[in-house]
PDB file of N, H, CA, C and O in Angstrom:
ATOM      1  N   MET A   1      -2.005   1.393  -8.669  1.00  0.00           N
ATOM      2  CA  MET A   1      -2.932   1.183  -7.580  1.00  0.00           C
ATOM      3  C   MET A   1      -2.685  -0.206  -6.993  1.00  0.00           C
ATOM      4  O   MET A   1      -2.425  -1.166  -7.718  1.00  0.00           O
ATOM      5  N   ILE A   2      -2.771  -0.292  -5.676  1.00  0.00           N
ATOM      6  H   ILE A   2      -2.983   0.488  -5.087  1.00  0.00           H
ATOM      7  CA  ILE A   2      -2.644  -1.587  -5.011  1.00  0.00           C
ATOM      8  C   ILE A   2      -3.840  -1.778  -4.078  1.00  0.00           C
ATOM      9  O   ILE A   2      -4.368  -0.820  -3.513  1.00  0.00           O
ATOM     10  N   LYS A   3      -4.249  -3.026  -3.933  1.00  0.00           N
ATOM     11  H   LYS A   3      -3.820  -3.804  -4.392  1.00  0.00           H
ATOM     12  CA  LYS A   3      -5.395  -3.354  -3.084  1.00  0.00           C
ATOM     13  C   LYS A   3      -4.877  -3.805  -1.723  1.00  0.00           C
ATOM     14  O   LYS A   3      -4.044  -4.707  -1.633  1.00  0.00           O
ATOM     15  N   VAL A   4      -5.381  -3.167  -0.664  1.00  0.00           N
ATOM     16  H   VAL A   4      -6.058  -2.435  -0.737  1.00  0.00           H
ATOM     17  CA  VAL A   4      -4.983  -3.507   0.701  1.00  0.00           C
ATOM     18  C   VAL A   4      -6.231  -3.705   1.553  1.00  0.00           C
ATOM     19  O   VAL A   4      -7.340  -3.371   1.137  1.00  0.00           O
ATOM     20  N   THR A   5      -6.037  -4.249   2.745  1.00  0.00           N
ATOM     21  H   THR A   5      -5.136  -4.521   3.084  1.00  0.00           H
ATOM     22  CA  THR A   5      -7.132  -4.525   3.667  1.00  0.00           C
ATOM     23  C   THR A   5      -6.953  -3.678   4.922  1.00  0.00           C
ATOM     24  O   THR A   5      -5.982  -3.845   5.660  1.00  0.00           O
ATOM     25  N   LYS A   6      -7.887  -2.777   5.156  1.00  0.00           N
ATOM     26  H   LYS A   6      -8.676  -2.642   4.556  1.00  0.00           H
ATOM     27  CA  LYS A   6      -7.831  -1.904   6.330  1.00  0.00           C
ATOM     28  C   LYS A   6      -8.026  -2.751   7.585  1.00  0.00           C
ATOM     29  O   LYS A   6      -8.888  -3.630   7.615  1.00  0.00           O
ATOM     30  N   LEU A   7      -7.246  -2.494   8.597  1.00  0.00           N
ATOM     31  H   LEU A   7      -6.546  -1.780   8.572  1.00  0.00           H
ATOM     32  CA  LEU A   7      -7.316  -3.243   9.846  1.00  0.00           C
ATOM     33  C   LEU A   7      -8.527  -2.805  10.656  1.00  0.00           C
ATOM     34  O   LEU A   7      -8.743  -1.610  10.852  1.00  0.00           O
ATOM     35  N   LYS A   8      -9.323  -3.770  11.130  1.00  0.00           N
ATOM     36  H   LYS A   8      -9.148  -4.742  10.970  1.00  0.00           H
ATOM     37  CA  LYS A   8     -10.467  -3.540  12.017  1.00  0.00           C
ATOM     38  C   LYS A   8     -11.423  -2.476  11.479  1.00  0.00           C
ATOM     39  O   LYS A   8     -11.676  -1.468  12.138  1.00  0.00           O
ATOM     40  N   SER A   9     -11.947  -2.709  10.285  1.00  0.00           N
ATOM     41  H   SER A   9     -11.741  -3.528   9.750  1.00  0.00           H
ATOM     42  CA  SER A   9     -12.855  -1.738   9.683  1.00  0.00           C
ATOM     43  C   SER A   9     -13.998  -2.460   8.986  1.00  0.00           C
ATOM     44  O   SER A   9     -13.846  -3.607   8.566  1.00  0.00           O
ATOM     45  N   GLN A  10     -15.137  -1.797   8.863  1.00  0.00           N
ATOM     46  H   GLN A  10     -15.261  -0.866   9.205  1.00  0.00           H
ATOM     47  CA  GLN A  10     -16.285  -2.359   8.149  1.00  0.00           C
ATOM     48  C   GLN A  10     -15.979  -2.481   6.660  1.00  0.00           C
ATOM     49  O   GLN A  10     -16.185  -3.537   6.062  1.00  0.00           O
ATOM     50  N   ASP A  11     -15.489  -1.397   6.069  1.00  0.00           N
ATOM     51  H   ASP A  11     -15.322  -0.539   6.555  1.00  0.00           H
ATOM     52  CA  ASP A  11     -15.110  -1.396   4.652  1.00  0.00           C
ATOM     53  C   ASP A  11     -13.649  -1.809   4.565  1.00  0.00           C
ATOM     54  O   ASP A  11     -12.754  -0.967   4.497  1.00  0.00           O
ATOM     55  N   ARG A  12     -13.424  -3.103   4.567  1.00  0.00           N
ATOM     56  H   ARG A  12     -14.151  -3.788   4.622  1.00  0.00           H
ATOM     57  CA  ARG A  12     -12.072  -3.623   4.730  1.00  0.00           C
ATOM     58  C   ARG A  12     -11.175  -3.471   3.511  1.00  0.00           C
ATOM     59  O   ARG A  12     -10.051  -2.986   3.641  1.00  0.00           O
ATOM     60  N   ASP A  13     -11.635  -3.869   2.335  1.00  0.00           N
ATOM     61  H   ASP A  13     -12.548  -4.263   2.230  1.00  0.00           H
ATOM     62  CA  ASP A  13     -10.784  -3.822   1.146  1.00  0.00           C
ATOM     63  C   ASP A  13     -10.885  -2.466   0.470  1.00  0.00           C
ATOM     64  O   ASP A  13     -11.980  -1.933   0.293  1.00  0.00           O
ATOM     65  N   PHE A  14      -9.754  -1.915   0.097  1.00  0.00           N
ATOM     66  H   PHE A  14      -8.864  -2.348   0.241  1.00  0.00           H
ATOM     67  CA  PHE A  14      -9.750  -0.682  -0.662  1.00  0.00           C
ATOM     68  C   PHE A  14      -8.455  -0.583  -1.462  1.00  0.00           C
ATOM     69  O   PHE A  14      -7.525  -1.364  -1.261  1.00  0.00           O
ATOM     70  N   VAL A  15      -8.410   0.376  -2.358  1.00  0.00           N
ATOM     71  H   VAL A  15      -9.166   1.010  -2.522  1.00  0.00           H
ATOM     72  CA  VAL A  15      -7.275   0.533  -3.268  1.00  0.00           C
ATOM     73  C   VAL A  15      -6.627   1.882  -2.998  1.00  0.00           C
ATOM     74  O   VAL A  15      -7.308   2.894  -2.838  1.00  0.00           O
ATOM     75  N   ILE A  16      -5.293   1.879  -2.950  1.00  0.00           N
ATOM     76  H   ILE A  16      -4.739   1.056  -3.080  1.00  0.00           H
ATOM     77  CA  ILE A  16      -4.578   3.147  -2.787  1.00  0.00           C
ATOM     78  C   ILE A  16      -3.618   3.339  -3.952  1.00  0.00           C
ATOM     79  O   ILE A  16      -3.166   2.377  -4.573  1.00  0.00           O
ATOM     80  N   ASN A  17      -3.323   4.584  -4.231  1.00  0.00           N
ATOM     81  H   ASN A  17      -3.691   5.365  -3.727  1.00  0.00           H
ATOM     82  CA  ASN A  17      -2.381   4.919  -5.289  1.00  0.00           C
ATOM     83  C   ASN A  17      -0.973   4.670  -4.759  1.00  0.00           C
ATOM     84  O   ASN A  17      -0.527   5.345  -3.831  1.00  0.00           O
ATOM     85  N   ALA A  18      -0.281   3.711  -5.343  1.00  0.00           N
ATOM     86  H   ALA A  18      -0.643   3.163  -6.097  1.00  0.00           H
ATOM     87  CA  ALA A  18       1.059   3.341  -4.882  1.00  0.00           C
ATOM     88  C   ALA A  18       2.041   4.494  -5.005  1.00  0.00           C
ATOM     89  O   ALA A  18       3.035   4.545  -4.279  1.00  0.00           O
ATOM     90  N   GLU A  19       1.772   5.416  -5.915  1.00  0.00           N
ATOM     91  H   GLU A  19       0.965   5.374  -6.504  1.00  0.00           H
ATOM     92  CA  GLU A  19       2.669   6.560  -6.117  1.00  0.00           C
ATOM     93  C   GLU A  19       2.583   7.559  -4.959  1.00  0.00           C
ATOM     94  O   GLU A  19       3.461   8.410  -4.817  1.00  0.00           O
ATOM     95  N   LEU A  20       1.551   7.467  -4.142  1.00  0.00           N
ATOM     96  H   LEU A  20       0.838   6.776  -4.257  1.00  0.00           H
ATOM     97  CA  LEU A  20       1.371   8.403  -3.036  1.00  0.00           C
ATOM     98  C   LEU A  20       1.910   7.884  -1.707  1.00  0.00           C
ATOM     99  O   LEU A  20       1.803   8.566  -0.688  1.00  0.00           O
ATOM    100  N   ILE A  21       2.489   6.680  -1.706  1.00  0.00           N
ATOM    101  H   ILE A  21       2.576   6.125  -2.533  1.00  0.00           H
ATOM    102  CA  ILE A  21       3.045   6.120  -0.471  1.00  0.00           C
ATOM    103  C   ILE A  21       4.379   6.799  -0.176  1.00  0.00           C
ATOM    104  O   ILE A  21       5.286   6.818  -1.008  1.00  0.00           O
ATOM    105  N   GLU A  22       4.473   7.356   1.029  1.00  0.00           N
ATOM    106  H   GLU A  22       3.736   7.341   1.705  1.00  0.00           H
ATOM    107  CA  GLU A  22       5.720   7.989   1.452  1.00  0.00           C
ATOM    108  C   GLU A  22       6.549   7.029   2.295  1.00  0.00           C
ATOM    109  O   GLU A  22       7.736   6.834   2.032  1.00  0.00           O
ATOM    110  N   THR A  23       5.914   6.418   3.327  1.00  0.00           N
ATOM    111  H   THR A  23       4.950   6.577   3.541  1.00  0.00           H
ATOM    112  CA  THR A  23       6.618   5.456   4.172  1.00  0.00           C
ATOM    113  C   THR A  23       5.694   4.299   4.534  1.00  0.00           C
ATOM    114  O   THR A  23       4.468   4.406   4.481  1.00  0.00           O
ATOM    115  N   ILE A  24       6.336   3.181   4.906  1.00  0.00           N
ATOM    116  H   ILE A  24       7.331   3.094   4.948  1.00  0.00           H
ATOM    117  CA  ILE A  24       5.623   2.007   5.420  1.00  0.00           C
ATOM    118  C   ILE A  24       6.373   1.574   6.672  1.00  0.00           C
ATOM    119  O   ILE A  24       7.591   1.399   6.647  1.00  0.00           O
ATOM    120  N   GLU A  25       5.634   1.401   7.772  1.00  0.00           N
ATOM    121  H   GLU A  25       4.645   1.543   7.793  1.00  0.00           H
ATOM    122  CA  GLU A  25       6.250   0.988   9.035  1.00  0.00           C
ATOM    123  C   GLU A  25       5.501  -0.203   9.612  1.00  0.00           C
ATOM    124  O   GLU A  25       4.310  -0.381   9.357  1.00  0.00           O
ATOM    125  N   GLU A  26       6.204  -1.015  10.391  1.00  0.00           N
ATOM    126  H   GLU A  26       7.172  -0.870  10.599  1.00  0.00           H
ATOM    127  CA  GLU A  26       5.558  -2.083  11.169  1.00  0.00           C
ATOM    128  C   GLU A  26       5.789  -1.756  12.636  1.00  0.00           C
ATOM    129  O   GLU A  26       6.930  -1.728  13.098  1.00  0.00           O
ATOM    130  N   THR A  27       4.691  -1.506  13.382  1.00  0.00           N
ATOM    131  H   THR A  27       3.764  -1.529  13.007  1.00  0.00           H
ATOM    132  CA  THR A  27       4.825  -0.991  14.752  1.00  0.00           C
ATOM    133  C   THR A  27       3.978  -1.700  15.797  1.00  0.00           C
ATOM    134  O   THR A  27       3.598  -0.942  16.689  1.00  0.00           O
ATOM    135  N   PRO A  28       3.604  -2.910  15.906  1.00  0.00           N
ATOM    136  CA  PRO A  28       3.779  -4.023  14.984  1.00  0.00           C
ATOM    137  C   PRO A  28       2.769  -4.030  13.840  1.00  0.00           C
ATOM    138  O   PRO A  28       2.957  -4.755  12.863  1.00  0.00           O
ATOM    139  N   ASP A  29       1.686  -3.228  13.943  1.00  0.00           N
ATOM    140  H   ASP A  29       1.533  -2.639  14.737  1.00  0.00           H
ATOM    141  CA  ASP A  29       0.758  -3.153  12.806  1.00  0.00           C
ATOM    142  C   ASP A  29       1.442  -2.418  11.660  1.00  0.00           C
ATOM    143  O   ASP A  29       2.341  -1.606  11.881  1.00  0.00           O
ATOM    144  N   THR A  30       1.014  -2.708  10.446  1.00  0.00           N
ATOM    145  H   THR A  30       0.285  -3.368  10.267  1.00  0.00           H
ATOM    146  CA  THR A  30       1.592  -2.047   9.287  1.00  0.00           C
ATOM    147  C   THR A  30       0.886  -0.712   9.066  1.00  0.00           C
ATOM    148  O   THR A  30      -0.332  -0.659   8.893  1.00  0.00           O
ATOM    149  N   VAL A  31       1.673   0.364   9.076  1.00  0.00           N
ATOM    150  H   VAL A  31       2.662   0.320   9.217  1.00  0.00           H
ATOM    151  CA  VAL A  31       1.147   1.721   8.913  1.00  0.00           C
ATOM    152  C   VAL A  31       1.716   2.295   7.615  1.00  0.00           C
ATOM    153  O   VAL A  31       2.930   2.404   7.445  1.00  0.00           O
ATOM    154  N   ILE A  32       0.809   2.659   6.706  1.00  0.00           N
ATOM    155  H   ILE A  32      -0.177   2.571   6.844  1.00  0.00           H
ATOM    156  CA  ILE A  32       1.206   3.302   5.459  1.00  0.00           C
ATOM    157  C   ILE A  32       0.953   4.794   5.623  1.00  0.00           C
ATOM    158  O   ILE A  32      -0.158   5.211   5.950  1.00  0.00           O
ATOM    159  N   THR A  33       1.994   5.599   5.391  1.00  0.00           N
ATOM    160  H   THR A  33       2.896   5.260   5.125  1.00  0.00           H
ATOM    161  CA  THR A  33       1.844   7.051   5.419  1.00  0.00           C
ATOM    162  C   THR A  33       1.891   7.553   3.991  1.00  0.00           C
ATOM    163  O   THR A  33       2.824   7.260   3.244  1.00  0.00           O
ATOM    164  N   LEU A  34       0.867   8.317   3.619  1.00  0.00           N
ATOM    165  H   LEU A  34       0.109   8.555   4.226  1.00  0.00           H
ATOM    166  CA  LEU A  34       0.795   8.873   2.272  1.00  0.00           C
ATOM    167  C   LEU A  34       1.470  10.245   2.235  1.00  0.00           C
ATOM    168  O   LEU A  34       1.734  10.840   3.280  1.00  0.00           O
ATOM    169  N   THR A  35       1.744  10.733   1.046  1.00  0.00           N
ATOM    170  H   THR A  35       1.530  10.249   0.198  1.00  0.00           H
ATOM    171  CA  THR A  35       2.400  12.030   0.899  1.00  0.00           C
ATOM    172  C   THR A  35       1.552  13.162   1.478  1.00  0.00           C
ATOM    173  O   THR A  35       2.079  14.229   1.793  1.00  0.00           O
ATOM    174  N   SER A  36       0.257  12.944   1.619  1.00  0.00           N
ATOM    175  H   SER A  36      -0.171  12.077   1.363  1.00  0.00           H
ATOM    176  CA  SER A  36      -0.637  13.946   2.215  1.00  0.00           C
ATOM    177  C   SER A  36      -0.522  13.993   3.735  1.00  0.00           C
ATOM    178  O   SER A  36      -1.041  14.907   4.376  1.00  0.00           O
ATOM    179  N   GLY A  37       0.170  12.990   4.315  1.00  0.00           N
ATOM    180  H   GLY A  37       0.591  12.247   3.795  1.00  0.00           H
ATOM    181  CA  GLY A  37       0.284  12.887   5.768  1.00  0.00           C
ATOM    182  C   GLY A  37      -0.719  11.928   6.374  1.00  0.00           C
ATOM    183  O   GLY A  37      -0.608  11.578   7.549  1.00  0.00           O
ATOM    184  N   LYS A  38      -1.698  11.495   5.589  1.00  0.00           N
ATOM    185  H   LYS A  38      -1.788  11.778   4.634  1.00  0.00           H
ATOM    186  CA  LYS A  38      -2.709  10.545   6.074  1.00  0.00           C
ATOM    187  C   LYS A  38      -2.047   9.202   6.355  1.00  0.00           C
ATOM    188  O   LYS A  38      -1.212   8.735   5.580  1.00  0.00           O
ATOM    189  N   LYS A  39      -2.429   8.586   7.476  1.00  0.00           N
ATOM    190  H   LYS A  39      -3.107   8.965   8.105  1.00  0.00           H
ATOM    191  CA  LYS A  39      -1.900   7.277   7.856  1.00  0.00           C
ATOM    192  C   LYS A  39      -3.008   6.240   7.760  1.00  0.00           C
ATOM    193  O   LYS A  39      -4.141   6.484   8.175  1.00  0.00           O
ATOM    194  N   ILE A  40      -2.669   5.077   7.208  1.00  0.00           N
ATOM    195  H   ILE A  40      -1.749   4.879   6.870  1.00  0.00           H
ATOM    196  CA  ILE A  40      -3.623   3.991   7.050  1.00  0.00           C
ATOM    197  C   ILE A  40      -3.014   2.741   7.673  1.00  0.00           C
ATOM    198  O   ILE A  40      -1.887   2.367   7.347  1.00  0.00           O
ATOM    199  N   ILE A  41      -3.756   2.094   8.570  1.00  0.00           N
ATOM    200  H   ILE A  41      -4.672   2.398   8.835  1.00  0.00           H
ATOM    201  CA  ILE A  41      -3.292   0.853   9.193  1.00  0.00           C
ATOM    202  C   ILE A  41      -3.913  -0.304   8.433  1.00  0.00           C
ATOM    203  O   ILE A  41      -5.133  -0.373   8.285  1.00  0.00           O
ATOM    204  N   VAL A  42      -3.066  -1.223   7.944  1.00  0.00           N
ATOM    205  H   VAL A  42      -2.075  -1.167   8.064  1.00  0.00           H
ATOM    206  CA  VAL A  42      -3.535  -2.321   7.104  1.00  0.00           C
ATOM    207  C   VAL A  42      -3.099  -3.668   7.667  1.00  0.00           C
ATOM    208  O   VAL A  42      -2.204  -3.748   8.509  1.00  0.00           O
ATOM    209  N   GLU A  43      -3.747  -4.719   7.185  1.00  0.00           N
ATOM    210  H   GLU A  43      -4.474  -4.653   6.500  1.00  0.00           H
ATOM    211  CA  GLU A  43      -3.442  -6.078   7.644  1.00  0.00           C
ATOM    212  C   GLU A  43      -2.188  -6.654   6.988  1.00  0.00           C
ATOM    213  O   GLU A  43      -1.508  -7.485   7.590  1.00  0.00           O
ATOM    214  N   GLU A  44      -1.874  -6.230   5.775  1.00  0.00           N
ATOM    215  H   GLU A  44      -2.426  -5.555   5.286  1.00  0.00           H
ATOM    216  CA  GLU A  44      -0.741  -6.777   5.050  1.00  0.00           C
ATOM    217  C   GLU A  44       0.574  -6.375   5.725  1.00  0.00           C
ATOM    218  O   GLU A  44       0.660  -5.329   6.367  1.00  0.00           O
ATOM    219  N   SER A  45       1.583  -7.216   5.569  1.00  0.00           N
ATOM    220  H   SER A  45       1.513  -8.066   5.047  1.00  0.00           H
ATOM    221  CA  SER A  45       2.899  -6.903   6.136  1.00  0.00           C
ATOM    222  C   SER A  45       3.611  -5.870   5.267  1.00  0.00           C
ATOM    223  O   SER A  45       3.216  -5.618   4.128  1.00  0.00           O
ATOM    224  N   MET A  46       4.655  -5.285   5.818  1.00  0.00           N
ATOM    225  H   MET A  46       4.975  -5.490   6.743  1.00  0.00           H
ATOM    226  CA  MET A  46       5.443  -4.322   5.071  1.00  0.00           C
ATOM    227  C   MET A  46       6.024  -4.970   3.813  1.00  0.00           C
ATOM    228  O   MET A  46       6.027  -4.355   2.747  1.00  0.00           O
ATOM    229  N   ASP A  47       6.510  -6.194   3.930  1.00  0.00           N
ATOM    230  H   ASP A  47       6.507  -6.694   4.796  1.00  0.00           H
ATOM    231  CA  ASP A  47       7.075  -6.902   2.773  1.00  0.00           C
ATOM    232  C   ASP A  47       6.029  -7.130   1.685  1.00  0.00           C
ATOM    233  O   ASP A  47       6.334  -7.011   0.499  1.00  0.00           O
ATOM    234  N   GLU A  48       4.800  -7.455   2.081  1.00  0.00           N
ATOM    235  H   GLU A  48       4.552  -7.552   3.045  1.00  0.00           H
ATOM    236  CA  GLU A  48       3.730  -7.650   1.101  1.00  0.00           C
ATOM    237  C   GLU A  48       3.414  -6.350   0.354  1.00  0.00           C
ATOM    238  O   GLU A  48       3.213  -6.357  -0.860  1.00  0.00           O
ATOM    239  N   ILE A  49       3.374  -5.240   1.089  1.00  0.00           N
ATOM    240  H   ILE A  49       3.537  -5.235   2.075  1.00  0.00           H
ATOM    241  CA  ILE A  49       3.093  -3.946   0.470  1.00  0.00           C
ATOM    242  C   ILE A  49       4.200  -3.593  -0.519  1.00  0.00           C
ATOM    243  O   ILE A  49       3.924  -3.167  -1.641  1.00  0.00           O
ATOM    244  N   VAL A  50       5.443  -3.772  -0.103  1.00  0.00           N
ATOM    245  H   VAL A  50       5.666  -4.118   0.808  1.00  0.00           H
ATOM    246  CA  VAL A  50       6.577  -3.482  -0.991  1.00  0.00           C
ATOM    247  C   VAL A  50       6.490  -4.340  -2.246  1.00  0.00           C
ATOM    248  O   VAL A  50       6.713  -3.848  -3.352  1.00  0.00           O
ATOM    249  N   ARG A  51       6.170  -5.609  -2.083  1.00  0.00           N
ATOM    250  H   ARG A  51       5.989  -6.008  -1.184  1.00  0.00           H
ATOM    251  CA  ARG A  51       6.046  -6.513  -3.234  1.00  0.00           C
ATOM    252  C   ARG A  51       4.933  -6.058  -4.181  1.00  0.00           C
ATOM    253  O   ARG A  51       5.102  -6.080  -5.400  1.00  0.00           O
ATOM    254  N   MET A  52       3.793  -5.643  -3.613  1.00  0.00           N
ATOM    255  H   MET A  52       3.655  -5.625  -2.623  1.00  0.00           H
ATOM    256  CA  MET A  52       2.679  -5.172  -4.444  1.00  0.00           C
ATOM    257  C   MET A  52       3.054  -3.904  -5.213  1.00  0.00           C
ATOM    258  O   MET A  52       2.697  -3.758  -6.382  1.00  0.00           O
ATOM    259  N   VAL A  53       3.770  -2.994  -4.563  1.00  0.00           N
ATOM    260  H   VAL A  53       4.061  -3.113  -3.614  1.00  0.00           H
ATOM    261  CA  VAL A  53       4.192  -1.752  -5.233  1.00  0.00           C
ATOM    262  C   VAL A  53       5.172  -2.076  -6.350  1.00  0.00           C
ATOM    263  O   VAL A  53       5.087  -1.496  -7.432  1.00  0.00           O
ATOM    264  N   MET A  54       6.099  -2.989  -6.105  1.00  0.00           N
ATOM    265  H   MET A  54       6.168  -3.460  -5.226  1.00  0.00           H
ATOM    266  CA  MET A  54       7.057  -3.385  -7.140  1.00  0.00           C
ATOM    267  C   MET A  54       6.342  -4.038  -8.326  1.00  0.00           C
ATOM    268  O   MET A  54       6.665  -3.752  -9.479  1.00  0.00           O
ATOM    269  N   ASP A  55       5.381  -4.904  -8.049  1.00  0.00           N
ATOM    270  H   ASP A  55       5.118  -5.136  -7.112  1.00  0.00           H
ATOM    271  CA  ASP A  55       4.612  -5.542  -9.124  1.00  0.00           C
ATOM    272  C   ASP A  55       3.835  -4.503  -9.923  1.00  0.00           C
ATOM    273  O   ASP A  55       3.766  -4.582 -11.150  1.00  0.00           O
ATOM    274  N   TYR A  56       3.253  -3.535  -9.232  1.00  0.00           N
ATOM    275  H   TYR A  56       3.310  -3.471  -8.235  1.00  0.00           H
ATOM    276  CA  TYR A  56       2.506  -2.458  -9.883  1.00  0.00           C
ATOM    277  C   TYR A  56       3.419  -1.666 -10.817  1.00  0.00           C
ATOM    278  O   TYR A  56       3.053  -1.398 -11.962  1.00  0.00           O
ATOM    279  N   ARG A  57       4.589  -1.297 -10.342  1.00  0.00           N
ATOM    280  H   ARG A  57       4.886  -1.516  -9.412  1.00  0.00           H
ATOM    281  CA  ARG A  57       5.518  -0.505 -11.161  1.00  0.00           C
ATOM    282  C   ARG A  57       6.059  -1.306 -12.334  1.00  0.00           C
ATOM    283  O   ARG A  57       6.237  -0.767 -13.427  1.00  0.00           O
ATOM    284  N   ARG A  58       6.325  -2.604 -12.110  1.00  0.00           N
ATOM    285  H   ARG A  58       6.180  -3.041 -11.222  1.00  0.00           H
ATOM    286  CA  ARG A  58       6.761  -3.460 -13.222  1.00  0.00           C
ATOM    287  C   ARG A  58       5.703  -3.506 -14.313  1.00  0.00           C
ATOM    288  O   ARG A  58       6.016  -3.422 -15.501  1.00  0.00           O
ATOM    289  N   ALA A  59       4.449  -3.638 -13.901  1.00  0.00           N
ATOM    290  H   ALA A  59       4.194  -3.706 -12.937  1.00  0.00           H
ATOM    291  CA  ALA A  59       3.351  -3.693 -14.872  1.00  0.00           C
ATOM    292  C   ALA A  59       3.259  -2.391 -15.660  1.00  0.00           C
ATOM    293  O   ALA A  59       2.992  -2.416 -16.861  1.00  0.00           O
ATOM    294  N   LEU A  60       3.475  -1.260 -15.003  1.00  0.00           N
ATOM    295  H   LEU A  60       3.692  -1.240 -14.027  1.00  0.00           H
ATOM    296  CA  LEU A  60       3.460   0.028 -15.697  1.00  0.00           C
ATOM    297  C   LEU A  60       4.545   0.086 -16.766  1.00  0.00           C
ATOM    298  O   LEU A  60       4.282   0.481 -17.902  1.00  0.00           O
ATOM    299  N   PHE A  61       5.753  -0.303 -16.407  1.00  0.00           N
ATOM    300  H   PHE A  61       5.968  -0.624 -15.485  1.00  0.00           H
ATOM    301  CA  PHE A  61       6.868  -0.236 -17.346  1.00  0.00           C
ATOM    302  C   PHE A  61       6.707  -1.257 -18.476  1.00  0.00           C
ATOM    303  O   PHE A  61       7.118  -1.000 -19.608  1.00  0.00           O
ATOM    304  N   ARG A  62       6.118  -2.400 -18.175  1.00  0.00           N
ATOM    305  H   ARG A  62       5.785  -2.609 -17.256  1.00  0.00           H
ATOM    306  CA  ARG A  62       5.867  -3.413 -19.201  1.00  0.00           C
ATOM    307  C   ARG A  62       4.915  -2.872 -20.263  1.00  0.00           C
ATOM    308  O   ARG A  62       5.082  -3.139 -21.453  1.00  0.00           O
ATOM    309  N   ASN A  63       3.917  -2.110 -19.822  1.00  0.00           N
ATOM    310  H   ASN A  63       3.781  -1.894 -18.856  1.00  0.00           H
ATOM    311  CA  ASN A  63       2.938  -1.546 -20.749  1.00  0.00           C
ATOM    312  C   ASN A  63       3.480  -0.387 -21.562  1.00  0.00           C
ATOM    313  O   ASN A  63       2.898  -0.018 -22.583  1.00  0.00           O
ATOM    314  N   MET A  64       4.586   0.190 -21.123  1.00  0.00           N
ATOM    315  H   MET A  64       5.059  -0.109 -20.294  1.00  0.00           H
ATOM    316  CA  MET A  64       5.177   1.328 -21.824  1.00  0.00           C
ATOM    317  C   MET A  64       6.018   0.885 -23.032  1.00  0.00           C
ATOM    318  O   MET A  64       6.292   1.693 -23.920  1.00  0.00           O
ATOM    319  N   ARG A  65       6.419  -0.358 -23.068  1.00  0.00           N
ATOM    320  H   ARG A  65       6.197  -1.013 -22.347  1.00  0.00           H
ATOM    321  CA  ARG A  65       7.279  -0.843 -24.157  1.00  0.00           C
ATOM    322  C   ARG A  65       6.519  -1.055 -25.411  1.00  0.00           C
ATOM    323  O   ARG A  65       7.095  -1.461 -26.421  1.00  0.00           O
TER     324      ARG A  65
END
């Protein structure tokens, strides 16, 4: 799970399952598309999202050892 900030929303902070991310685009806003087809526009950059997903996966593998 990664914590992101929804762009221009009342409930700004929320958590998404990193395993459900299909694509991330900057158009110029960052758009995360989930495997369900749902699109979420967030404040974080594409590089930040990628870094958070990598950190999440590293933590998973660290706990498996």
